[in-house]
C-alpha positions in Angstrom: 11.4 -34.7 34.6 8.3 -34.6 33.1 7.8 -35.5 29.1 6.7 -31.8 28.9 9.6 -30.1 30.3 12.2 -32.8 29.0 10.5 -31.3 25.6 11.2 -27.6 26.3 14.6 -28.7 27.7 15.4 -30.1 24.5 14.1 -27.3 22.4 16.2 -24.8 24.3 19.4 -27.3 23.9 18.6 -27.5 20.2 18.1 -23.5 19.3 21.2 -22.5 17.9 20.5 -25.7 15.6 17.0 -24.6 14.8 18.6 -21.1 13.9 21.3 -22.4 11.5 18.6 -24.1 9.8 16.1 -21.5 9.3 19.4 -19.3 7.9 19.5 -22.4 5.3 16.2 -22.0 4.5 15.9 -18.6 4.0 19.2 -18.3 2.0 17.9 -19.6 -1.0 16.0 -17.7 -3.3 12.5 -18.4 -3.9 11.1 -15.4 -5.8 7.5 -15.6 -7.1 7.2 -15.0 -9.5 9.4 -16.0 -11.5 8.7 -18.8 -9.2 11.2 -21.2 -9.8 11.0 -23.0 -6.7 11.8 -26.9 -6.9 15.6 -26.0 -6.3 15.1 -24.7 -3.0 12.5 -28.0 -2.1 15.2 -30.3 -3.0 17.2 -28.5 -0.6 15.3 -28.7 2.2 14.6 -32.3 1.2 18.2 -32.9 1.4 18.2 -30.9 5.0 15.2 -33.4 6.1 16.9 -36.4 5.1 19.8 -35.6 7.2 17.3 -35.9 10.3 16.9 -39.5 9.0 13.5 -38.7 7.7 11.9 -39.8 4.4 10.9 -36.8 2.3 8.6 -37.5 -0.4 9.0 -35.4 -3.3 5.8 -34.4 -5.8 6.8 -32.2 -8.7 3.9 -30.9 -10.3 3.9 -31.4 -14.1 5.7 -28.7 -15.9 2.9 -28.0 -18.5 0.6 -27.1 -15.6 2.8 -24.8 -13.5 4.2 -23.1 -16.8 0.2 -22.3 -17.6 -0.2 -21.0 -14.3 2.7 -18.6 -14.4 5.4 -20.5 -12.9 8.7 -22.2 -13.8 9.1 -24.8 -11.4 7.1 -26.4 -8.1 8.0 -29.3 -5.9 6.0 -30.0 -2.7 7.4 -32.0 -0.2 5.7 -34.5 2.4 7.3 -36.1 5.7 5.0 -38.8 6.9 6.0 -39.6 10.8 3.4 -42.0 11.3 3.2 -42.9 15.3 0.3 -45.8 15.5 -2.4 -46.7 17.4 -6.1 -44.7 17.1 -5.3 -40.7 17.1 -5.3 -38.1 14.6 -3.0 -37.1 11.9 -2.1 -33.5 12.3 -0.6 -31.7 9.5 2.0 -28.5 9.4 2.1 -26.4 6.7 4.5 -23.5 5.4 5.1 -22.1 2.5 8.7 -21.4 0.7 7.6 -19.2 -1.8 7.8 -15.4 -1.4 7.2 -12.1 -3.0 10.6 -10.5 -4.5 12.5 -8.4 -1.9 11.8 -5.1 -4.0 14.2 -2.1 -2.8 15.3 -0.6 0.2 16.9 -3.1 2.2 19.6 -2.6 5.1 20.3 -6.0 5.0 20.8 -8.5 2.2 17.4 -10.3 1.7 18.7 -13.7 1.3 21.5 -13.1 3.7 19.9 -14.3 6.9 22.0 -11.8 9.0 21.0 -11.8 12.8 21.3 -8.6 14.4 20.3 -7.5 17.8 18.1 -10.8 18.3 16.3 -10.6 15.1 17.0 -12.8 11.9 16.4 -10.6 8.7 15.5 -12.1 5.2 12.8 -12.2 2.9 10.1 -14.8 4.6 12.2 -14.8 7.6 8.6 -14.1 9.1 6.2 -15.3 6.5 6.6 -18.3 6.5 10.1 -19.9 6.4 10.0 -19.2 9.7 7.8 -22.1 10.4 9.7 -24.9 8.3 12.0 -24.2 11.3 9.1 -24.1 14.2 7.7 -27.2 12.6 10.5 -29.3 12.0 12.1 -28.9 15.4 9.0 -29.1 17.4 8.3 -32.9 15.9 11.8 -33.7 16.1 11.3 -32.6 20.1 8.1 -34.2 20.5 10.0 -37.6 19.3 12.7 -36.7 21.5 11.0 -37.2 24.6 10.7 -40.7 23.5 7.0 -40.9 24.4 4.4 -43.4 23.5 2.7 -41.6 20.5 -0.6 -42.3 18.7 -1.8 -40.9 15.2 0.6 -39.5 13.1 2.0 -36.1 12.0 2.9 -34.9 8.5 5.1 -32.0 7.3 3.6 -30.2 4.1 6.1 -27.5 2.8 4.8 -26.2 -0.2 5.5 -23.5 -2.9 2.7 -21.8 -4.2 1.2 -19.9 -1.6 1.8 -16.2 -3.4 0.0 -17.7 -6.4 -3.0 -19.0 -4.9 -2.1 -22.3 -3.2 -3.8 -24.5 -5.9 -0.5 -26.4 -7.0 0.8 -26.4 -3.6 -1.8 -28.0 -0.8 -4.3 -27.7 -3.4 -2.6 -29.9 -5.4 -1.9 -32.3 -2.8 -5.2 -32.6 -1.3 -6.7 -33.0 -5.5 -4.2 -35.6 -6.1 -5.5 -37.5 -3.0 -1.5 -37.5 -1.8 -2.5 -36.5 2.1 -6.5 -36.2 4.1 -5.1 -35.4 7.6 -7.6 -35.0 10.4 -6.1 -31.5 11.8 -3.8 -28.8 10.3 -1.7 -25.8 11.7 -0.6 -23.8 8.9 1.9 -21.1 9.2 0.6 -18.0 11.0 1.8 -15.5 14.0 3.3 -16.3 17.5 0.7 -14.3 19.4 -2.7 -15.1 17.6 -4.5 -18.4 17.1 -6.1 -17.5 13.4 -9.3 -19.9 13.1 -11.0 -17.5 10.2 -9.6 -15.5 7.0 -10.9 -13.6 3.9 -11.9 -14.6 1.2 -10.2 -13.3 -1.8 -11.3 -12.5 -5.6 -8.8 -11.5 -8.4 -9.7 -10.6 -11.7 -7.9 -9.2 -14.9 -10.1 -6.4 -16.4 -9.0 -6.0 -20.2 -10.3 -2.7 -22.2 -10.3 -3.1 -25.5 -10.5 0.3 -27.7 -8.6 1.3 -31.0 -5.4 3.0 -30.9 -4.8 5.7 -33.0 -2.1 8.6 -33.8 -2.0 11.5 -31.4 -2.4 14.2 -33.3 -6.1 12.7 -34.6 -7.5 11.1 -31.2 -11.1 11.5 -32.6 -10.0 8.5 -35.2 -9.5 6.2 -31.9 -11.3 4.5 -29.2 -9.3 5.7 -26.0 -8.9 2.6 -23.7 -7.5 4.6 -20.8 -10.6 7.0 -20.9 -12.5 4.1 -20.7 -10.6 2.3 -18.1 -10.5 5.5 -16.0 -14.3 5.7 -16.1 -13.9 1.9 -14.4 -11.8 2.8 -11.8 -13.8 5.9 -10.6 -16.4 3.2 -10.3 -14.1 1.2 -8.4 -13.0 3.4 -5.8 -16.4 5.2 -5.7 -17.4 2.0 -4.1 -15.1 2.0 -1.4 -17.2 3.6 1.1 -19.9 1.4 0.8 -17.7 -1.2 1.4 -16.5 0.2 5.2 -19.9 -0.1 5.9 -20.1 -4.0 5.8 -18.8 -5.1 9.1 -17.7 -8.8 10.0 -18.6 -9.9 13.3 -15.3 -12.0 13.4 -12.9 -10.6 15.9 -9.6 -9.4 14.2 -11.5 -8.8 10.6 -13.2 -5.4 9.8 -14.5 -4.6 6.4 -14.3 -5.9 2.7 -11.7 -4.1 0.8 -10.9 -3.3 -3.0 -8.5 -2.1 -4.9 -6.6 -1.7 -8.6 -3.0 -3.2 -7.8 -1.9 -2.9 -11.7 -2.3 -1.2 -14.6 -1.0 -1.4 -18.1 -1.2 -0.6 -21.8 -0.7 2.0 -24.5 2.3 1.5 -26.8 4.2 5.4 -27.3 3.4 8.8 -25.4 1.8 10.0 -28.9 -0.6 6.9 -29.1 -4.3 6.8 -28.3 -4.2 3.6 -25.9 -5.9 0.8 -27.7 -5.8 -1.4 -24.7 -5.3 -1.5 -21.1 -5.1 -4.3 -18.6 -6.3 -3.8 -14.8 -5.8 -6.5 -12.1 -8.0 -6.0 -9.4 -8.3 -7.2 -5.9 -11.5 -7.9 -3.9 -10.9 -9.2 -0.4 -14.5 -10.3 1.3 -15.0 -11.1 4.7 -16.2 -14.6 5.7 -19.7 -13.4 6.0 -20.1 -12.8 2.1 -20.6 -15.2 -0.4 -17.6 -14.7 -3.3 -20.5 -15.8 -6.0 -22.5 -12.7 -5.3 -19.3 -10.7 -4.8 -18.4 -11.6 -8.3 -21.5 -10.9 -10.2 -21.7 -7.7 -8.2 -17.6 -6.4 -9.2 -18.4 -7.6 -13.1 -21.8 -5.6 -13.2 -20.3 -2.7 -11.8 -16.9 -2.8 -14.3 -19.8 -3.7 -17.3 -21.8 -1.0 -16.3 -18.9 2.1 -15.9 -18.3 2.0 -19.4 -21.9 1.0 -21.1 -22.4 2.8 -24.3 -18.9 4.0 -24.8 -18.6 3.6 -28.6 -16.2 1.4 -29.8 -15.0 0.0 -26.1 -15.3 -3.6 -25.1 -14.3 -5.1 -21.8 -13.1 -8.5 -21.0 -12.9 -9.9 -17.4 -11.1 -12.7 -16.5 -11.2 -14.4 -13.2 -7.0 -15.2 -11.6 -8.5 -16.2 -8.5 -11.2 -16.7 -6.4 -10.1 -18.4 -2.7 -12.6 -19.0 0.3 -12.9 -17.8 3.4 -11.1 -19.9 6.0 -13.7 -20.5 9.0 -13.5 -22.5 12.2 -15.0 -26.2 11.4 -16.5 -29.2 13.8 -13.6 -30.9 15.6 -11.1 -28.4 15.7 -12.1 -27.0 19.4 -9.4 -29.2 20.7 -6.7 -28.1 18.7 -7.7 -24.2 19.2 -7.9 -25.1 23.1 -4.7 -26.4 23.2 -2.8 -24.0 21.3 -4.6 -20.9 23.0 -3.9 -22.8 26.5 -0.1 -23.5 25.6 0.4 -20.2 24.1 -0.7 -18.6 27.4 1.9 -20.9 29.1 5.0 -19.9 27.1 4.2 -16.3 26.3 2.7 -15.4 29.8 -0.5 -14.2 28.4 -3.8 -14.9 27.3 -3.9 -15.9 23.8 -7.1 -14.8 21.7 -8.6 -16.9 19.0 -9.2 -14.3 16.0 -9.6 -13.9 12.2 -7.5 -12.3 9.8 -8.0 -9.9 6.7 -5.3 -12.0 5.0 -6.2 -15.1 2.8 -4.1 -18.2 2.9 -3.3 -21.6 2.3 -5.1 -23.1 5.4 -8.3 -22.5 3.8 -7.7 -25.4 1.3 -7.7 -27.5 3.9 -10.8 -26.0 5.1 -12.5 -26.3 1.9 -11.9 -30.2 2.1 -14.0 -30.2 5.4 -10.5 -30.6 7.2 -9.9 -28.2 10.9 -7.4 -25.7 10.3 -5.8 -23.1 12.3 -3.0 -20.8 11.7 -0.2 -20.6 14.3 3.5 -20.2 14.0 6.5 -18.4 14.2 6.1 -14.3 13.9 5.2 -10.8 15.2 2.2 -9.6 17.1 1.3 -7.8 13.8 2.3 -8.4 10.2 3.1 -4.4 9.9 5.7 -5.5 13.0 7.6 -7.5 10.9 8.2 -5.7 7.8 6.4 -9.0 6.0 6.4 -8.8 2.0 8.2 -5.4 3.0 12.2 -4.4 3.1 14.1 -5.6 6.1 11.4 -8.3 7.1 12.8 -9.6 10.3 11.8 -12.6 13.0 12.6 -11.8 16.7 14.5 -15.5 17.5 12.7 -15.7 21.0 9.5 -15.8 18.8 11.0 -18.7 16.9 11.8 -20.4 20.0 8.4 -20.0 21.9 6.5 -20.8 18.8 8.1 -23.9 18.9 7.6 -24.7 22.6 3.6 -23.9 21.9 3.7 -26.0 18.5 5.5 -29.1 20.2 3.3 -29.4 23.7 0.2 -28.9 21.7 1.5 -32.3 19.4 2.1 -33.5 22.6 -1.7 -32.8 24.5 -2.9 -34.5 21.1 -0.5 -37.1 20.1 0.6 -38.7 23.5 -1.1 -42.2 24.1 
Protein backbone atom coordinates (compact mmCIF):
# COMPACT_ATOMS: atom_id res chain seq x y z
CA UNK A 1 0.00 0.00 0.00
CA UNK A 2 1.37 3.42 -0.93
CA UNK A 3 1.61 6.16 1.67
CA UNK A 4 -0.95 8.20 -0.29
CA UNK A 5 -3.46 5.35 -0.23
CA UNK A 6 -2.74 4.76 3.44
CA UNK A 7 -3.54 8.43 4.07
CA UNK A 8 -6.90 8.16 2.26
CA UNK A 9 -7.80 4.95 4.07
CA UNK A 10 -7.01 6.55 7.45
CA UNK A 11 -9.46 9.38 6.72
CA UNK A 12 -12.20 6.91 5.80
CA UNK A 13 -11.53 4.79 8.90
CA UNK A 14 -11.70 7.84 11.21
CA UNK A 15 -14.53 9.69 9.50
CA UNK A 16 -17.11 9.06 12.23
CA UNK A 17 -14.64 10.49 14.73
CA UNK A 18 -14.13 13.52 12.48
CA UNK A 19 -17.87 14.17 12.23
CA UNK A 20 -18.22 13.93 16.02
CA UNK A 21 -15.35 16.40 16.39
CA UNK A 22 -17.11 18.83 14.04
CA UNK A 23 -20.38 18.45 15.94
CA UNK A 24 -18.59 19.41 19.15
CA UNK A 25 -17.07 22.47 17.48
CA UNK A 26 -20.43 23.62 16.05
CA UNK A 27 -22.39 23.11 19.29
CA UNK A 28 -20.54 25.83 21.20
CA UNK A 29 -22.06 29.25 20.29
CA UNK A 30 -19.74 32.00 19.06
CA UNK A 31 -22.19 34.70 17.97
CA UNK A 32 -20.30 37.80 16.86
CA UNK A 33 -21.57 40.23 17.97
CA UNK A 34 -21.38 40.07 20.94
CA UNK A 35 -18.16 38.13 20.31
CA UNK A 36 -17.44 36.32 23.57
CA UNK A 37 -15.34 33.69 21.83
CA UNK A 38 -12.62 32.71 24.29
CA UNK A 39 -14.73 29.86 25.77
CA UNK A 40 -14.95 28.21 22.34
CA UNK A 41 -11.18 28.50 21.89
CA UNK A 42 -10.56 26.93 25.29
CA UNK A 43 -12.84 24.01 24.45
CA UNK A 44 -11.17 23.46 21.06
CA UNK A 45 -7.74 23.64 22.70
CA UNK A 46 -8.77 20.87 25.09
CA UNK A 47 -9.98 18.74 22.16
CA UNK A 48 -6.69 19.22 20.32
CA UNK A 49 -4.68 18.44 23.44
CA UNK A 50 -6.54 15.13 23.50
CA UNK A 51 -4.69 14.23 20.28
CA UNK A 52 -1.38 14.73 22.09
CA UNK A 53 -0.75 18.13 20.52
CA UNK A 54 0.67 21.14 22.32
CA UNK A 55 -1.74 24.06 21.88
CA UNK A 56 -0.70 27.69 22.27
CA UNK A 57 -3.45 29.95 23.59
CA UNK A 58 -2.91 33.58 22.58
CA UNK A 59 -5.41 35.81 24.38
CA UNK A 60 -5.83 39.27 22.88
CA UNK A 61 -5.72 41.94 25.63
CA UNK A 62 -9.24 42.71 26.84
CA UNK A 63 -8.90 46.47 26.38
CA UNK A 64 -8.11 46.00 22.69
CA UNK A 65 -10.97 43.53 22.28
CA UNK A 66 -13.54 45.77 23.95
CA UNK A 67 -12.41 48.85 22.05
CA UNK A 68 -12.94 46.75 18.94
CA UNK A 69 -16.55 45.98 19.90
CA UNK A 70 -16.13 42.36 21.03
CA UNK A 71 -15.91 40.69 24.44
CA UNK A 72 -13.11 38.10 24.33
CA UNK A 73 -10.72 36.59 21.78
CA UNK A 74 -8.26 33.77 22.29
CA UNK A 75 -6.49 32.64 19.11
CA UNK A 76 -4.92 29.19 18.89
CA UNK A 77 -1.72 27.99 17.26
CA UNK A 78 -0.68 24.34 17.00
CA UNK A 79 2.85 23.88 15.63
CA UNK A 80 3.82 20.54 14.09
CA UNK A 81 7.51 20.87 13.08
CA UNK A 82 8.94 17.97 11.06
CA UNK A 83 12.52 19.22 10.64
CA UNK A 84 14.69 19.51 7.60
CA UNK A 85 14.48 21.96 4.72
CA UNK A 86 10.85 22.38 3.80
CA UNK A 87 8.04 24.94 3.92
CA UNK A 88 5.90 25.73 6.94
CA UNK A 89 2.28 25.54 5.83
CA UNK A 90 -0.37 27.26 7.95
CA UNK A 91 -3.99 26.09 7.90
CA UNK A 92 -6.37 28.84 9.07
CA UNK A 93 -10.08 28.67 9.94
CA UNK A 94 -12.18 31.05 12.02
CA UNK A 95 -14.54 30.14 14.83
CA UNK A 96 -16.55 33.35 15.16
CA UNK A 97 -19.94 33.42 13.42
CA UNK A 98 -22.80 35.78 12.64
CA UNK A 99 -25.79 35.28 14.97
CA UNK A 100 -28.22 32.57 13.77
CA UNK A 101 -31.25 34.75 13.16
CA UNK A 102 -34.76 33.39 12.57
CA UNK A 103 -36.29 30.63 10.46
CA UNK A 104 -34.28 27.53 11.40
CA UNK A 105 -35.86 24.09 11.06
CA UNK A 106 -32.89 22.58 12.94
CA UNK A 107 -31.40 24.06 16.12
CA UNK A 108 -28.61 26.41 14.96
CA UNK A 109 -26.23 24.96 17.54
CA UNK A 110 -27.58 21.41 17.49
CA UNK A 111 -25.21 20.04 14.81
CA UNK A 112 -27.99 17.63 13.79
CA UNK A 113 -27.44 15.26 10.87
CA UNK A 114 -30.17 14.53 8.36
CA UNK A 115 -29.92 12.95 4.89
CA UNK A 116 -26.15 13.26 4.83
CA UNK A 117 -26.04 16.93 5.85
CA UNK A 118 -24.85 18.43 9.14
CA UNK A 119 -26.94 21.49 10.09
CA UNK A 120 -25.73 24.35 12.23
CA UNK A 121 -24.34 27.86 12.24
CA UNK A 122 -20.84 27.76 10.66
CA UNK A 123 -21.25 24.11 9.63
CA UNK A 124 -20.20 25.23 6.14
CA UNK A 125 -18.22 28.43 6.82
CA UNK A 126 -15.89 27.86 8.55
CA UNK A 127 -16.05 25.64 11.63
CA UNK A 128 -16.15 22.79 9.12
CA UNK A 129 -12.50 23.47 8.36
CA UNK A 130 -11.47 23.03 11.98
CA UNK A 131 -12.30 19.40 11.27
CA UNK A 132 -10.88 19.41 7.72
CA UNK A 133 -7.49 20.66 8.78
CA UNK A 134 -7.13 18.76 12.05
CA UNK A 135 -7.93 15.41 10.46
CA UNK A 136 -5.85 16.12 7.35
CA UNK A 137 -2.81 16.68 9.57
CA UNK A 138 -3.57 13.63 11.69
CA UNK A 139 -3.87 11.51 8.53
CA UNK A 140 -0.58 12.89 7.21
CA UNK A 141 1.26 12.02 10.39
CA UNK A 142 -0.38 8.59 10.68
CA UNK A 143 1.30 7.40 7.46
CA UNK A 144 4.69 7.34 9.19
CA UNK A 145 6.22 9.06 6.16
CA UNK A 146 9.40 11.03 6.78
CA UNK A 147 8.32 14.67 6.53
CA UNK A 148 10.17 17.96 6.13
CA UNK A 149 9.17 21.51 7.00
CA UNK A 150 6.12 21.79 9.21
CA UNK A 151 2.44 22.53 9.64
CA UNK A 152 0.75 25.14 11.80
CA UNK A 153 -2.93 25.23 12.67
CA UNK A 154 -4.28 28.74 13.17
CA UNK A 155 -7.76 28.82 14.70
CA UNK A 156 -8.82 32.43 15.09
CA UNK A 157 -11.91 34.31 16.26
CA UNK A 158 -12.29 37.65 14.51
CA UNK A 159 -13.17 37.09 10.83
CA UNK A 160 -16.66 38.60 11.13
CA UNK A 161 -15.14 41.86 12.44
CA UNK A 162 -12.32 41.92 9.89
CA UNK A 163 -9.61 39.60 11.21
CA UNK A 164 -7.35 42.30 12.63
CA UNK A 165 -7.45 40.68 16.08
CA UNK A 166 -7.36 37.18 14.57
CA UNK A 167 -4.67 36.33 12.01
CA UNK A 168 -3.78 40.02 11.82
CA UNK A 169 -2.92 40.02 15.52
CA UNK A 170 -0.91 36.77 15.38
CA UNK A 171 1.12 38.09 12.45
CA UNK A 172 1.50 41.56 13.91
CA UNK A 173 2.78 40.18 17.21
CA UNK A 174 5.40 38.12 15.39
CA UNK A 175 3.90 34.88 16.67
CA UNK A 176 3.93 33.24 13.24
CA UNK A 177 5.44 33.65 9.78
CA UNK A 178 4.49 30.65 7.61
CA UNK A 179 5.71 30.16 4.05
CA UNK A 180 2.33 29.16 2.61
CA UNK A 181 -1.28 29.32 3.82
CA UNK A 182 -4.44 27.35 3.13
CA UNK A 183 -7.39 29.27 4.56
CA UNK A 184 -11.00 28.19 4.97
CA UNK A 185 -12.80 28.00 1.65
CA UNK A 186 -14.91 25.75 -0.56
CA UNK A 187 -14.40 22.17 -1.64
CA UNK A 188 -15.21 22.76 -5.30
CA UNK A 189 -12.95 25.74 -5.93
CA UNK A 190 -9.38 26.75 -5.28
CA UNK A 191 -9.76 30.45 -4.49
CA UNK A 192 -6.66 32.51 -5.28
CA UNK A 193 -8.15 36.02 -5.17
CA UNK A 194 -10.92 37.89 -3.42
CA UNK A 195 -12.36 41.38 -3.25
CA UNK A 196 -11.28 44.22 -1.02
CA UNK A 197 -13.82 45.85 1.30
CA UNK A 198 -14.38 49.34 2.64
CA UNK A 199 -16.85 49.89 5.48
CA UNK A 200 -17.79 53.37 6.65
CA UNK A 201 -19.96 54.73 9.43
CA UNK A 202 -21.68 57.94 8.30
CA UNK A 203 -23.19 60.11 11.03
CA UNK A 204 -25.50 62.87 9.84
CA UNK A 205 -25.86 65.61 12.46
CA UNK A 206 -28.81 67.99 12.33
CA UNK A 207 -30.97 69.58 14.99
CA UNK A 208 -33.90 67.82 16.64
CA UNK A 209 -37.22 69.66 16.93
CA UNK A 210 -40.88 69.23 17.83
CA UNK A 211 -42.88 67.41 15.14
CA UNK A 212 -45.50 70.18 15.23
CA UNK A 213 -42.86 72.78 14.36
CA UNK A 214 -40.47 71.07 11.92
CA UNK A 215 -39.24 74.39 10.53
CA UNK A 216 -37.42 75.01 13.82
CA UNK A 217 -35.27 71.92 13.26
CA UNK A 218 -32.71 70.62 10.78
CA UNK A 219 -33.87 67.17 9.69
CA UNK A 220 -30.97 64.71 9.70
CA UNK A 221 -33.11 62.03 8.06
CA UNK A 222 -33.89 64.23 5.06
CA UNK A 223 -30.17 64.83 4.67
CA UNK A 224 -29.46 61.10 5.07
CA UNK A 225 -31.99 60.41 2.33
CA UNK A 226 -29.95 62.56 -0.03
CA UNK A 227 -26.90 60.47 0.80
CA UNK A 228 -28.85 57.26 0.20
CA UNK A 229 -30.08 58.53 -3.16
CA UNK A 230 -26.54 59.46 -4.18
CA UNK A 231 -25.20 56.04 -3.19
CA UNK A 232 -27.85 54.07 -5.03
CA UNK A 233 -27.60 56.32 -8.09
CA UNK A 234 -23.97 55.22 -8.32
CA UNK A 235 -24.76 51.50 -8.60
CA UNK A 236 -25.35 51.42 -12.40
CA UNK A 237 -21.90 52.97 -12.88
CA UNK A 238 -20.29 50.31 -10.68
CA UNK A 239 -21.91 47.62 -12.82
CA UNK A 240 -19.94 48.93 -15.79
CA UNK A 241 -16.62 48.17 -14.05
CA UNK A 242 -15.59 44.57 -14.73
CA UNK A 243 -12.88 42.46 -13.13
CA UNK A 244 -10.58 40.30 -15.18
CA UNK A 245 -10.46 37.67 -12.41
CA UNK A 246 -12.69 34.63 -13.07
CA UNK A 247 -15.36 34.38 -10.37
CA UNK A 248 -15.34 38.11 -9.61
CA UNK A 249 -17.81 40.40 -11.38
CA UNK A 250 -18.17 44.10 -10.52
CA UNK A 251 -17.80 46.34 -7.47
CA UNK A 252 -20.82 46.66 -5.17
CA UNK A 253 -22.06 49.17 -2.61
CA UNK A 254 -24.88 49.06 -0.09
CA UNK A 255 -26.08 50.57 3.17
CA UNK A 256 -26.58 47.67 5.55
CA UNK A 257 -27.74 49.50 8.67
CA UNK A 258 -29.61 52.72 9.49
CA UNK A 259 -30.43 54.05 12.93
CA UNK A 260 -31.56 57.41 14.26
CA UNK A 261 -34.30 59.59 15.62
CA UNK A 262 -35.78 59.67 19.10
CA UNK A 263 -39.56 59.37 18.67
CA UNK A 264 -42.34 59.45 16.11
CA UNK A 265 -43.21 63.08 16.85
CA UNK A 266 -39.64 64.43 16.89
CA UNK A 267 -37.65 65.66 13.87
CA UNK A 268 -34.54 63.43 13.77
CA UNK A 269 -31.45 65.24 14.97
CA UNK A 270 -29.02 62.45 14.16
CA UNK A 271 -28.99 59.50 11.75
CA UNK A 272 -26.22 56.90 11.41
CA UNK A 273 -25.65 54.89 8.22
CA UNK A 274 -23.27 51.94 7.87
CA UNK A 275 -22.00 51.44 4.34
CA UNK A 276 -20.23 48.52 2.65
CA UNK A 277 -18.26 49.05 -0.60
CA UNK A 278 -16.72 45.93 -2.17
CA UNK A 279 -13.77 46.54 -4.48
CA UNK A 280 -12.52 44.24 -7.21
CA UNK A 281 -8.79 43.38 -7.06
CA UNK A 282 -7.99 45.87 -9.85
CA UNK A 283 -9.29 48.88 -7.86
CA UNK A 284 -7.17 51.15 -5.66
CA UNK A 285 -8.74 51.13 -2.15
CA UNK A 286 -7.38 54.57 -1.24
CA UNK A 287 -8.87 56.12 -4.39
CA UNK A 288 -12.19 54.36 -3.83
CA UNK A 289 -12.42 55.63 -0.27
CA UNK A 290 -11.70 59.18 -1.40
CA UNK A 291 -14.42 58.93 -4.05
CA UNK A 292 -17.02 57.54 -1.62
CA UNK A 293 -16.28 60.24 0.94
CA UNK A 294 -16.62 62.91 -1.75
CA UNK A 295 -19.93 61.38 -2.90
CA UNK A 296 -21.34 61.51 0.64
CA UNK A 297 -20.14 65.02 1.41
CA UNK A 298 -21.33 66.32 -1.95
CA UNK A 299 -24.84 64.94 -1.39
CA UNK A 300 -25.45 67.25 1.58
CA UNK A 301 -23.26 70.19 0.64
CA UNK A 302 -25.02 73.47 1.29
CA UNK A 303 -27.81 72.07 3.46
CA UNK A 304 -28.26 74.48 6.40
CA UNK A 305 -27.62 73.07 9.85
CA UNK A 306 -26.34 69.74 8.56
CA UNK A 307 -22.92 68.29 9.36
CA UNK A 308 -21.59 64.89 8.26
CA UNK A 309 -19.01 62.82 10.12
CA UNK A 310 -17.45 59.86 8.27
CA UNK A 311 -15.53 57.19 10.16
CA UNK A 312 -13.78 54.24 8.59
CA UNK A 313 -14.76 50.93 10.19
CA UNK A 314 -12.74 48.64 7.93
CA UNK A 315 -10.45 48.78 4.94
CA UNK A 316 -9.46 45.27 3.92
CA UNK A 317 -7.16 44.67 1.00
CA UNK A 318 -7.84 42.26 -1.85
CA UNK A 319 -6.28 38.82 -1.99
CA UNK A 320 -4.12 38.32 -5.07
CA UNK A 321 -1.91 35.43 -6.24
CA UNK A 322 1.69 35.87 -5.08
CA UNK A 323 4.94 34.40 -6.40
CA UNK A 324 5.77 31.17 -4.61
CA UNK A 325 2.19 29.96 -4.36
CA UNK A 326 2.07 28.25 -7.75
CA UNK A 327 3.06 24.82 -6.47
CA UNK A 328 0.44 24.94 -3.71
CA UNK A 329 -2.31 25.89 -6.17
CA UNK A 330 -1.22 23.22 -8.67
CA UNK A 331 -1.17 20.51 -5.99
CA UNK A 332 -4.61 21.45 -4.66
CA UNK A 333 -6.10 21.44 -8.14
CA UNK A 334 -4.48 18.13 -9.08
CA UNK A 335 -5.60 16.40 -5.89
CA UNK A 336 -9.07 17.92 -6.02
CA UNK A 337 -9.53 16.58 -9.54
CA UNK A 338 -8.39 13.13 -8.44
CA UNK A 339 -10.73 13.06 -5.42
CA UNK A 340 -13.74 14.87 -6.90
CA UNK A 341 -13.51 13.44 -10.40
CA UNK A 342 -13.72 16.77 -12.18
CA UNK A 343 -11.45 19.65 -13.13
CA UNK A 344 -11.32 22.18 -10.30
CA UNK A 345 -10.59 25.78 -11.35
CA UNK A 346 -8.50 28.41 -9.63
CA UNK A 347 -10.86 31.38 -9.30
CA UNK A 348 -11.64 34.51 -7.36
CA UNK A 349 -14.56 35.20 -5.04
CA UNK A 350 -16.46 38.44 -4.35
CA UNK A 351 -16.24 37.78 -0.62
CA UNK A 352 -13.38 39.02 1.53
CA UNK A 353 -11.74 36.87 4.16
CA UNK A 354 -8.84 36.42 6.55
CA UNK A 355 -6.64 35.01 3.78
CA UNK A 356 -5.81 38.54 2.65
CA UNK A 357 -4.09 39.27 5.98
CA UNK A 358 -1.41 36.72 5.11
CA UNK A 359 -1.20 38.04 1.56
CA UNK A 360 -0.68 41.59 2.82
CA UNK A 361 2.53 40.34 4.44
CA UNK A 362 3.77 38.68 1.27
CA UNK A 363 2.74 35.14 2.25
CA UNK A 364 1.07 33.22 -0.61
CA UNK A 365 -2.41 32.19 0.53
CA UNK A 366 -5.26 30.29 -1.09
CA UNK A 367 -8.72 29.38 0.17
CA UNK A 368 -9.69 25.72 0.11
CA UNK A 369 -11.70 23.53 2.46
CA UNK A 370 -14.98 21.79 3.10
CA UNK A 371 -18.04 23.50 1.73
CA UNK A 372 -20.51 23.74 -1.13
CA UNK A 373 -20.19 24.63 -4.78
CA UNK A 374 -21.70 28.03 -3.92
CA UNK A 375 -22.28 29.99 -0.73
CA UNK A 376 -26.00 30.21 -1.53
CA UNK A 377 -26.24 26.42 -1.78
CA UNK A 378 -25.03 26.00 1.81
CA UNK A 379 -27.27 28.72 3.35
CA UNK A 380 -24.10 30.21 4.84
CA UNK A 381 -25.04 33.07 7.19
CA UNK A 382 -28.72 32.20 6.67
CA UNK A 383 -31.13 29.83 8.41
CA UNK A 384 -30.43 26.10 8.09
CA UNK A 385 -26.78 26.44 7.15
CA UNK A 386 -25.61 22.96 6.25
CA UNK A 387 -22.62 20.93 5.14
CA UNK A 388 -22.69 17.78 3.02
CA UNK A 389 -20.65 15.32 5.03
CA UNK A 390 -19.18 13.80 1.88
CA UNK A 391 -17.79 17.24 1.05
CA UNK A 392 -16.05 17.21 4.42
CA UNK A 393 -14.54 13.79 3.69
CA UNK A 394 -13.40 14.79 0.20
CA UNK A 395 -11.94 18.14 1.23
CA UNK A 396 -9.98 16.45 4.03
CA UNK A 397 -8.48 14.04 1.52
CA UNK A 398 -7.52 16.84 -0.86
CA UNK A 399 -5.82 18.88 1.88
CA UNK A 400 -4.03 15.83 3.28
CA UNK A 401 -2.74 14.82 -0.16
CA UNK A 402 -1.55 18.38 -0.80
CA UNK A 403 0.32 18.47 2.50
CA UNK A 404 1.89 15.13 1.55
CA UNK A 405 2.99 16.54 -1.84
CA UNK A 406 4.68 19.56 -0.25
CA UNK A 407 6.10 18.01 2.93
CA UNK A 408 7.02 14.38 2.17
CA UNK A 409 10.82 14.14 2.18
